[in-house]
Backbone as CSV, one residue per row, in Angstrom:
resi,resn,N_x,N_y,N_z,CA_x,CA_y,CA_z,C_x,C_y,C_z
1,MET,0.754,-86.358,101.982,-0.247,-85.077,102.057,0.739,-83.764,101.402
2,PHE,-0.116,-82.778,101.205,0.898,-81.719,100.809,1.286,-80.852,101.871
3,LYS,2.227,-80.159,101.864,2.915,-79.352,102.815,2.068,-78.119,102.886
4,SER,1.783,-77.591,101.598,1.388,-76.133,101.587,0.498,-75.914,100.360
5,ILE,-0.369,-75.092,100.265,-1.086,-74.567,98.995,-1.203,-73.217,98.780
6,TYR,-1.386,-72.850,97.681,-1.701,-71.626,97.173,-2.713,-70.807,98.525
7,PRO,-2.078,-69.606,98.977,-2.680,-68.793,100.111,-4.344,-68.804,100.139
8,LYS,-4.860,-68.501,98.885,-6.214,-68.338,98.590,-6.902,-69.658,98.221
9,ALA,-6.417,-70.665,98.263,-6.932,-72.002,97.575,-7.473,-72.898,98.796
10,VAL,-8.449,-73.582,98.424,-8.868,-74.740,99.079,-8.526,-76.164,98.633
11,LEU,-8.236,-77.330,99.177,-8.002,-78.711,98.790,-9.121,-79.198,99.150
12,ILE,-9.820,-80.027,98.081,-11.056,-80.604,98.520,-11.055,-82.167,97.914
13,GLN,-11.576,-83.056,98.908,-11.624,-84.212,98.343,-12.846,-84.638,98.015
14,SER,-13.536,-85.228,97.007,-14.483,-85.410,96.259,-15.170,-86.151,96.898
15,ALA,-16.533,-86.067,96.891,-17.606,-86.905,97.765,-17.592,-88.428,97.063
16,GLU,-17.801,-89.220,97.964,-17.989,-90.640,97.220,-19.128,-90.531,96.462
17,VAL,-19.219,-91.246,95.311,-20.511,-91.862,94.774,-21.039,-93.192,95.334
18,LYS,-22.019,-93.092,95.248,-22.941,-94.386,96.009,-22.861,-95.261,94.931
19,LYS,-22.583,-96.660,95.035,-22.809,-97.498,94.087,-24.073,-98.184,94.191
20,GLU,-24.933,-97.971,93.153,-26.288,-98.715,93.357,-26.776,-99.248,92.399
21,GLY,-27.875,-100.099,92.206,-28.180,-100.808,91.083,-27.448,-101.983,90.928
22,THR,-27.974,-102.750,89.900,-27.275,-104.029,89.667,-26.141,-103.882,88.548
23,LEU,-25.896,-102.841,87.807,-24.941,-102.583,87.005,-23.463,-102.374,87.788
24,GLU,-22.513,-102.822,87.537,-21.349,-102.552,88.028,-20.740,-101.407,87.094
25,LYS,-20.160,-100.199,87.718,-19.746,-99.152,87.098,-18.166,-99.239,87.305
26,THR,-17.441,-99.019,86.159,-15.896,-99.051,86.233,-15.622,-97.882,86.926
27,GLU,-14.179,-98.010,87.360,-13.477,-96.975,88.180,-13.535,-95.725,87.619
28,MET,-13.217,-95.603,86.013,-13.112,-94.521,85.448,-14.791,-93.805,85.447
29,THR,-15.529,-94.426,85.395,-17.128,-94.082,85.472,-17.239,-93.265,86.834
30,LEU,-16.783,-93.818,87.922,-17.211,-93.390,89.298,-16.368,-92.271,89.544
31,GLU,-15.140,-92.114,88.917,-14.221,-90.914,89.036,-14.714,-89.557,88.195
32,LYS,-15.536,-89.846,87.250,-15.990,-89.001,86.524,-17.294,-88.584,87.225
33,GLU,-18.023,-89.430,87.692,-19.265,-89.056,88.547,-18.962,-88.432,89.789
34,MET,-17.920,-88.592,90.332,-17.408,-87.596,91.349,-16.977,-86.252,91.153
35,LYS,-16.114,-85.915,89.995,-15.850,-84.728,89.599,-17.262,-84.004,89.440
36,LYS,-18.186,-84.529,88.599,-19.332,-84.072,88.245,-20.180,-83.433,89.356
37,GLN,-19.866,-83.933,90.754,-20.633,-83.251,91.740,-20.137,-82.030,92.005
38,ASN,-19.167,-81.780,91.867,-18.617,-80.288,92.430,-18.810,-80.334,93.847
39,ARG,-18.771,-81.333,94.346,-18.846,-81.180,96.059,-17.957,-82.259,96.566
40,GLY,-17.532,-81.695,97.835,-16.594,-82.469,98.395,-16.187,-82.018,100.271
41,THR,-15.143,-82.592,100.485,-14.798,-82.316,102.000,-13.662,-81.498,101.696
42,VAL,-13.481,-80.414,102.453,-12.197,-79.506,102.510,-11.179,-80.436,103.306
43,VAL,-10.023,-80.520,102.726,-8.943,-81.339,103.496,-7.521,-80.258,104.005
44,MET,-7.639,-78.962,103.458,-6.594,-78.072,103.614,-6.987,-76.814,102.918
45,VAL,-6.906,-75.868,103.518,-6.930,-74.543,103.570,-5.761,-73.644,103.351
46,GLY,-5.549,-72.606,102.173,-4.442,-71.602,102.464,-4.647,-70.559,103.467
47,GLU,-3.191,-70.176,103.837,-3.224,-69.425,104.930,-4.126,-68.016,104.958
48,ASP,-4.570,-67.560,103.814,-5.593,-66.317,103.715,-7.030,-66.750,103.643
49,VAL,-7.177,-67.979,103.557,-8.897,-68.247,103.603,-9.231,-68.175,105.200
50,LYS,-10.515,-67.477,105.163,-11.312,-67.449,106.575,-12.460,-68.523,106.430
51,TRP,-13.056,-68.718,105.079,-14.105,-69.823,105.109,-13.866,-70.261,103.625
52,PRO,-14.015,-71.667,103.589,-14.521,-72.573,104.715,-13.254,-73.251,105.487
53,LYS,-13.738,-74.032,106.523,-12.587,-74.416,107.386,-12.373,-76.064,106.903
54,GLU,-11.657,-76.784,107.215,-11.355,-78.052,107.113,-12.132,-79.138,107.832
55,GLN,-12.711,-79.768,107.007,-13.678,-80.933,106.981,-14.942,-80.410,106.651
56,ASP,-15.517,-79.063,106.468,-16.473,-78.700,105.799,-16.710,-79.273,104.464
57,VAL,-18.116,-79.647,104.361,-18.627,-80.059,103.117,-19.147,-79.256,102.150
58,VAL,-18.673,-78.669,101.098,-18.791,-77.556,100.370,-19.092,-77.797,98.829
59,SER,-19.711,-77.060,98.071,-19.745,-77.031,96.541,-19.124,-75.878,95.910
60,TYR,-18.688,-76.097,94.660,-18.026,-74.947,94.172,-18.415,-75.112,92.665
61,PHE,-17.946,-73.845,91.950,-18.284,-73.687,90.538,-17.850,-74.826,89.632
62,ARG,-18.769,-75.219,88.664,-18.435,-76.278,87.723,-17.013,-75.800,87.032
63,GLY,-16.207,-76.454,86.800,-14.865,-76.106,86.015,-13.769,-75.338,86.684
64,ALA,-14.248,-75.098,88.055,-13.312,-74.236,88.777,-12.359,-74.942,89.510
65,ALA,-12.250,-76.159,89.377,-11.187,-77.050,90.185,-10.321,-77.488,89.261
66,THR,-9.102,-77.761,89.881,-7.786,-78.228,89.369,-7.489,-79.776,89.904
67,ASP,-7.209,-80.789,88.967,-7.177,-81.899,89.705,-5.621,-81.957,90.139
68,ILE,-5.247,-82.550,91.314,-3.898,-82.818,91.500,-4.037,-83.816,92.339
69,THR,-2.789,-84.622,92.211,-2.493,-86.156,92.910,-1.565,-86.173,93.957
70,ASP,-1.918,-87.030,95.066,-1.043,-87.033,95.958,-0.140,-87.950,95.839
71,ASP,0.934,-88.301,96.788,1.935,-89.190,96.433,1.249,-90.715,96.390
72,ASP,0.293,-90.879,97.180,-0.519,-92.238,97.157,-1.553,-92.634,96.183
73,GLY,-1.583,-91.284,95.259,-2.487,-91.660,94.226,-4.010,-91.364,94.446
74,THR,-4.215,-90.553,95.606,-5.515,-89.829,95.843,-5.606,-88.434,95.022
75,VAL,-6.572,-88.510,94.405,-6.672,-87.339,93.615,-7.719,-86.231,94.287
76,TYR,-7.167,-85.024,94.516,-7.952,-83.994,95.254,-8.172,-82.910,94.038
77,GLN,-9.167,-82.037,94.720,-9.388,-80.684,93.626,-8.761,-79.584,94.367
78,LEU,-8.267,-78.473,93.706,-7.794,-77.368,94.054,-8.382,-76.191,93.794
79,VAL,-9.056,-75.666,94.367,-10.202,-74.446,94.019,-9.884,-73.302,94.977
80,ASN,-9.909,-72.000,94.013,-9.993,-71.000,94.723,-10.957,-70.517,95.640
81,ALA,-10.535,-70.319,96.781,-11.913,-69.925,97.824,-12.775,-69.012,97.355
82,ALA,-12.397,-68.278,96.566,-13.850,-67.278,95.979,-14.923,-68.201,95.200
83,HIS,-14.468,-69.490,94.737,-15.124,-70.113,93.796,-16.082,-71.247,94.513
84,ILE,-15.714,-71.077,96.260,-16.789,-71.923,96.742,-18.244,-71.376,96.861
85,LEU,-19.217,-71.925,96.648,-20.561,-71.672,96.511,-21.241,-71.755,97.935
86,ALA,-21.324,-72.880,98.431,-21.988,-73.110,99.849,-21.602,-74.272,100.510
87,GLU,-21.912,-74.066,101.961,-21.436,-75.316,102.819,-22.722,-76.258,103.249
88,PHE,-22.260,-77.462,103.317,-23.510,-78.130,103.623,-23.332,-78.597,105.210
């Protein structure tokens, strides 16, 4: 996991995409669908961020996220806290 992030940033893990139907989706397709959702769970917040809090499920502006990968290969989205739209 990351030690720290930009003080005004939020680290988000994308929501899981449901595997439905009879067609199997490739991992690449599932990854693209996860990114298109612009929704996920907050896993870390910068020191200047008052909202949202860790574990909140949030939605953010399309195109506002930067993908970063952890040491174990997990892809997260780094978003400026000002680009968070809603909490669910």
